[in-house]
C-alpha positions in Angstrom: -1.7 -12.7 19.0 -0.6 -13.3 22.6 1.9 -10.5 22.7 5.2 -12.2 22.1 7.2 -11.4 19.0 9.5 -13.7 17.0 11.7 -13.7 13.9 12.1 -16.7 11.6 14.5 -17.3 8.7 12.3 -17.0 5.6 14.2 -19.7 3.7 14.3 -22.4 6.3 11.6 -21.5 8.8 14.2 -21.7 11.6 13.6 -19.5 14.7 16.2 -16.7 14.8 15.0 -14.9 18.0 11.9 -14.5 20.2 11.0 -11.9 22.8 8.3 -12.8 25.3 8.6 -9.8 27.7 5.1 -8.7 26.8 3.5 -12.2 26.4 0.0 -12.2 27.9 -0.1 -8.3 28.2 -2.4 -7.6 25.3 -5.2 -5.3 24.1 -8.9 -6.2 24.6 -9.0 -8.4 21.5 -5.4 -9.6 21.6 -2.6 -8.2 19.5 -3.6 -7.2 15.9 -0.7 -4.9 15.0 1.7 -5.9 12.2 5.4 -5.0 13.0 7.1 -2.6 10.7 10.5 -3.6 9.2 12.9 -0.9 7.9 16.6 -0.5 7.8 17.3 -3.7 9.8 15.0 -2.6 12.6 11.6 -4.1 13.7 9.3 -1.5 15.2 6.4 -2.6 17.4 3.8 -1.3 19.9 3.4 -4.1 22.5 1.7 -4.5 25.9 -1.8 -4.1 27.2 -4.1 -1.1 28.0 -2.2 -0.2 31.2 1.5 -0.9 30.1 2.1 -0.1 26.5 5.6 0.1 25.1 7.0 1.3 21.8 9.9 -1.0 21.0 12.5 -1.2 18.3 14.3 -4.5 17.9 17.5 -5.2 16.0 16.3 -7.5 13.2 19.3 -9.6 13.1 19.6 -10.4 16.8 16.4 -9.4 18.5 18.3 -7.0 20.8 16.3 -4.0 22.0 17.5 -0.9 20.2 15.2 1.3 22.3 12.1 1.1 24.3 9.7 4.0 25.1 6.8 3.7 27.5 3.4 4.9 26.4 -0.3 4.0 26.3 -1.4 0.6 25.1 -1.6 -0.4 21.4 -4.6 -0.2 19.2 -5.0 -2.6 16.2 -3.3 -0.4 13.7 0.2 -0.9 12.3 3.1 1.6 12.4 4.2 3.6 9.4 7.2 5.8 8.5 7.3 9.5 7.9 10.1 12.0 7.1 9.6 15.6 8.0 12.3 18.2 7.7 14.9 15.5 7.4 13.8 13.7 10.5 12.9 10.1 10.0 10.0 9.2 12.3 7.9 6.1 13.1 4.2 6.8 13.6 2.1 4.6 15.9 -1.7 4.7 16.3 -2.0 3.9 20.0 -5.3 3.7 21.9 -6.3 7.3 21.8 -3.6 9.2 20.0 -1.1 9.2 17.2 2.5 9.1 18.5 5.6 9.9 16.6 9.0 8.7 17.7 12.5 9.3 16.4 13.6 6.1 14.7 17.2 6.5 16.0 16.5 6.7 19.7 12.8 6.4 20.4 12.3 10.0 21.6 8.7 11.1 21.3 8.6 14.0 18.8 4.9 14.8 18.7 1.5 13.4 19.7 -2.0 14.1 18.3 -5.3 13.0 20.0 -7.6 10.6 18.2 -10.4 10.1 20.7 -12.5 7.0 20.6 -16.1 6.3 21.7 -17.2 4.4 24.7 -17.6 0.6 25.0 -15.8 -1.8 22.7 -14.6 0.9 20.2 -11.0 0.5 19.1 -9.0 1.9 16.2 -8.0 -0.7 13.7 -7.2 1.6 10.7 -3.5 2.4 10.2 -2.4 6.0 9.4 -1.6 6.8 5.8 1.5 8.9 5.0 2.0 11.3 2.1 5.3 13.2 2.5 4.7 15.2 5.7 1.0 14.7 5.8 -0.8 12.1 7.9 -4.3 10.8 7.1 -6.2 8.9 9.8 -9.6 7.6 10.5 -11.2 5.0 12.8 -14.6 4.1 14.1 -16.5 7.4 15.0 -13.5 9.5 14.1 -14.3 10.6 10.5 -11.5 11.0 8.0 -8.8 13.5 8.9 -5.6 15.1 7.7 -2.8 16.7 9.6 0.6 18.2 8.5 3.8 17.9 10.4 6.3 20.8 10.3 9.4 21.7 12.3 9.4 24.9 14.3 12.7 25.6 16.0 13.7 22.4 17.8 10.1 21.0 17.9 7.6 19.5 15.6 4.2 21.2 15.2 1.1 19.4 14.1 -1.4 21.4 12.0 -4.9 20.2 11.4 -5.7 20.5 7.7 -9.2 19.2 7.4 -11.8 16.7 8.8 -14.6 15.0 7.0 -17.1 13.7 9.6 -19.3 11.9 7.0 -17.2 8.7 6.8 -15.4 6.5 9.4 -13.8 3.1 8.9 -14.1 0.3 11.5 -11.2 -1.8 10.1 -10.2 -0.7 6.6 -7.1 1.4 6.1 -7.7 3.9 3.3 -5.9 3.7 0.0 -4.3 6.9 -1.2 -4.1 7.0 -5.0 -3.7 10.0 -7.3 -4.7 12.5 -4.7 -7.8 10.6 -3.4 -8.5 8.3 -0.4 -10.6 5.2 -0.9 -12.0 2.9 1.8 -14.9 1.0 3.3 -17.0 2.8 5.9 -18.0 1.2 9.2 -21.5 0.6 7.7 -20.3 -1.1 4.6 -20.1 1.7 2.0 -17.3 2.4 -0.4 -16.3 6.0 -0.4 -13.8 8.4 -2.0 -12.5 11.6 -0.3 -10.3 14.3 -1.9 -6.9 14.2 0.0 -6.2 17.8 -0.7 -9.3 19.4 1.0 -11.3 16.5 2.5 -14.3 17.0 0.3 -16.4 14.0 -0.5 -15.8 12.7 -4.0 -18.5 10.0 -3.9 -19.9 7.1 -1.9 -21.5 3.9 -3.0 -24.4 2.5 -0.9 -24.6 -1.1 -2.1 -24.7 -3.8 0.6 -21.1 -4.4 1.5 -19.8 -5.1 5.0 -17.5 -3.2 7.3 -14.6 -5.7 7.3 -13.0 -5.0 4.0 -9.8 -4.2 2.1 -9.0 -1.8 -0.8 -6.0 -2.7 -3.0 -4.0 -0.7 -5.5 -3.7 -2.8 -8.7 -2.2 -0.2 -11.0 -4.8 1.0 -13.4 -7.6 -0.3 -11.3 -8.6 -0.5 -7.6 -9.8 -3.8 -6.1 -12.1 -3.8 -3.1 -13.1 -6.9 -1.2 -15.6 -7.0 1.7 -16.2 -9.6 4.2 -19.4 -10.8 2.6 -17.2 -11.9 -0.3 -18.1 -9.2 -2.8 -15.1 -8.3 -5.0 -15.4 -5.0 -6.9 -13.0 -3.7 -9.5 -13.2 0.0 -10.4 -11.2 2.8 -12.0 -9.5 5.4 -9.8 -11.9 8.4 -10.2 -12.4 11.2 -7.7 -15.8 12.3 -9.2 -17.8 9.0 -9.5 -17.8 5.3 -8.8 -16.4 4.0 -12.1 -17.1 0.3 -11.7 -15.8 -2.3 -14.1 -16.8 -5.5 -12.4 -18.5 -7.0 -9.3 -18.6 -10.7 -8.4 -19.2 -13.0 -5.5 -15.9 -14.8 -4.9 -16.8 -17.2 -2.1 -19.8 -18.5 -0.1 -17.8 -18.1 3.1 -16.8 -15.0 5.1 -13.6 -13.2 4.2 -11.5 -11.2 6.6 -8.0 -11.5 5.0 -6.5 -8.9 2.6 -6.4 -10.1 -1.0 -3.1 -10.4 -2.7 -2.6 -9.3 -6.4 0.3 -10.7 -8.4 0.3 -10.1 -12.2 -3.1 -11.2 -13.4 -3.8 -13.4 -10.4 -5.8 -12.5 -7.3 -5.3 -14.7 -4.2 -8.2 -14.7 -1.7 -8.3 -16.4 1.7 -11.7 -17.1 3.1 -12.6 -18.9 6.3 -11.9 -22.4 4.9 -9.6 -22.2 1.9 -7.2 -20.2 -0.3 -8.6 -19.3 -3.7 -6.8 -18.2 -6.9 -8.5 -16.2 -9.6 -7.1 -15.4 -13.0 -8.1 -12.1 -14.6 -8.2 -12.0 -18.4 
């Protein structure tokens, strides 16, 4: 939260390493990004609005593998993409998507994702499908771009934009060719990932803090006013199976699904539900 990053042994809880170079240099609402772990490397976007850094740490030692200066971080988390054999790590920084080569931190491409004025920040992480990137964020709509190599450079092609929906905090779920998420005004929606056309939207009273989870044959959506909805993946209609109030308290945490159990953390407690 304060901008320092640490690694702990999962079995013992012992501190393995810590880096405090960027401690105290944070975005407006402190650090909200989750580091990305892949291939023994930890990828992060650290710093504040004026001194952002994209940093790759060796997971075993904490040694800096590479560090690339850029704009400050948003509240989204990095993701991996492979395009024409190039393995890239994609960051949603304050006002643009930035792709870096995982090997050396070289910037491969950038794409503007403008934000509004005032306290507007992007908290929705990009979603990857092969060489496609889907992104949204408050006031941004839902968008799709495609990454292709042309000569020695990577070219970004805009595929479509749907201005009807934007998410404040929810990262869309991509399932069976459709994107599902909560809008910034508390609606569930579905967008066709191939062409950006609206599949459906549901206008019941949810809230804009919310998570959408792939649970195999069904999708689970949980909003901050504690409404849990289970529905079937369906690009044409909201095919609801169940809706229930799971807590009297506010919920901001992502639910965890394991087998027939759903674990939910509200403001005061951890709750386990069994689905029969």
